[in-house]
N, C-alpha and C positions, 0 to 999 in steps of 0.2 A: 192174241197175246199182247199184253202191254209191254212194249219195248223199254219204257222207262223203269218199270219194276224189274225187268230182267237185268238191266244194267245195274240198278241199285243192289240187287241180290248178288250179282257178280262181284261188285266192289266191296261187299261185306265179307267176302272170303278172306281168311287170314293170309293165305299165300299171295293173294293179289296185293294186299295192303303192305306186307312186309318184304316181299320178294320181287314181284313184277313191277310195281310202280317205282321203287328205288332203282331197280335195274334199268328201267327205261330212262330215268333221269340221268343215271351214270352213263348210259349209252349216248344221250344227247350231249353231255359234257365231254365225252371222249371225241365225238365228232367235231364239236366246237373247238376243242384243244388242237385237234389235228389240222383243222382249217387255219387256225391262227398261227400254228407253227409253220405250215406251208407258206402262208402269207409272209411271215418273217423271213423265211429263206429266200423268197423271190424279190425282196426289196433291195435297194442299192447298197445298204450297209447292213448285211445280215449279222454282223457281230455286235450291233447295238443291243444293249440289254433291254428286254421287254419289261413291262410292268409286272406281269405274272409269268411264272415258269410253265409255259404252255406244254412243253414236251413232257414234263413230269406229270402235269395234270392229265394230259391225254393218256399216258401210260397207266397211271394208277386208276383212273376212271374206267379204262378199258378192262383192266383186271377185275375191278368190282362189277362191271356190267356182265362180263362172262360168268363170274361166279354166281351173281344174283339171278340172272336169266336162266342159267343152267339149273339152279336149284328150283326155280319156279317151274321150269319145264318138267323136271323130275316129279315135283308134287302134283302138277296138273295131270301128268300121265298116270300117276298112281291112283288118281281118282279122288 
């Protein structure tokens, strides 16, 4: 079996393109936001304003990741 063809066929599925990949990107953004927020809390001046609102970015990307990955799982299980 040609593994490159199998990957190519898997990535051509609509649910992978529109649900799984954006869900994984949102999950990576949520993890990055959580790490940046934790790093901000541990520094000497935690009240200093960061360049980006990492707490909000982490929250909303976590919500998007749960929604998109849940929908991808539902479509995948449905066949």
